[in-house]
C-alpha positions, 0 to 999 in steps of 0.5 A: 470514522470509517465514513471518511473511507467509504470507497474502501469500506464498500469493497468486500475484498480489496486485496492489497491497498495503498493510500497516500495523502496528507493529514489535516495539519500543514506538511503532514504526509500519510502513507498506508499499506494494507494486506487482505488475504483469502488463502492460508498462505496469504493469511500467514503473514505480518508486517514488521518495522525494521530500520527505515523499512516495513517488511512482510514476513511469514508467521507460519513457515509451513503454511507460507510454503504452500504459496509463492514466497516471491509474491508473499515476502517483500519490502512493502515500504521504505522511507529515506529522502523519499518514500516508496511503497508497493505490493511486491519486490518492485519496491526495490526499483522505486527506492533505487530510482528515488536515490538516483533522481533525488527528492525533487524528481517528477513522480510521473516519469520516475515511477514509469521508468522504475517499473518498466521491467515489471508486469502483473503477478503470474498468479493465474487465474487472478493475475494480481496487479502490481500497485506502487506509489511514492512520496517525495520531498515537498509533498509530490506523490505518485501511484502506479497500476500495472494490470493484465490487459485483454490480450495478456499484455501489461496495461500501465497507468501512472498518476501524480498530484500535489498533496492537499491537507486532509485529502488522499487517494487510494488504489487497490489490487482488486475491484472489491468483488468476490468473483472468480477470477478476481476483477482487477482494480481499474480507473483512477485512484479513489479519493478519500478524506484523511482527518487523522493527525497520527499514524495510529489513528489512521491505521485503526480507522483503515483496519476498522473500515476493512472489517467484514459486514455481518457474518462475512469472512474477515480477510484482514491481515495487516495494516501499516501507516507512516506519518512524516513531515514533508521536510524530513520523510526519513523521520517517521512515526509508524504504526502497525496492526497485525490481525493475528496479534491485534496489537499495533507496534508504533514508534519514532524512527529517526 
């Protein structure tokens, strides 16, 4: 069912990916975080469910030390009264903002304020953007992109919308081209269809959509999908696929 993810399928190397949307049933929130990597240190990771959080962690400590642990190890997703997701340690500031503002806050100013202290990643020459998102009770969602501007400053964009059944939006760190340096994602979040009713089905579809076409290098590292009801975002079904293990871990966290 990769035709529903055509914008993602067309990207040779998206970097990190966040998809936020809703399944076809009423009140179904679906949030997905995916990691692709080209370097050995980026490949030497997996996603792990712990309590109400999904963490990145090393699978090879020696290889991971060749990279920057500050950029490679972090809490990618947290789900309490709201859901926070990002490609870095800025997740913690989004969690704090969700707690302080409550589940009914507008995602647009909440994300903008929570991320004021963050810039793009200091990984020259790519200067990887920081991508972040949130979902709040009642089905309000937001996405944020912080990328390097032409003069070296941080270009910031925040988007918010009401979730619609069977529809979603995604954002990535890169445009998908394998240039050097990697061109950052730009523009508005891309629209995707979301016909899946379970976290496992969506995780498998995204994992398949990111597979290389032909003999190309397989950059897939991990995919984690969360499905919850808008009335109780803390009680979530989670499915994780780690490429090196290639067996999803799923369960109900209540």
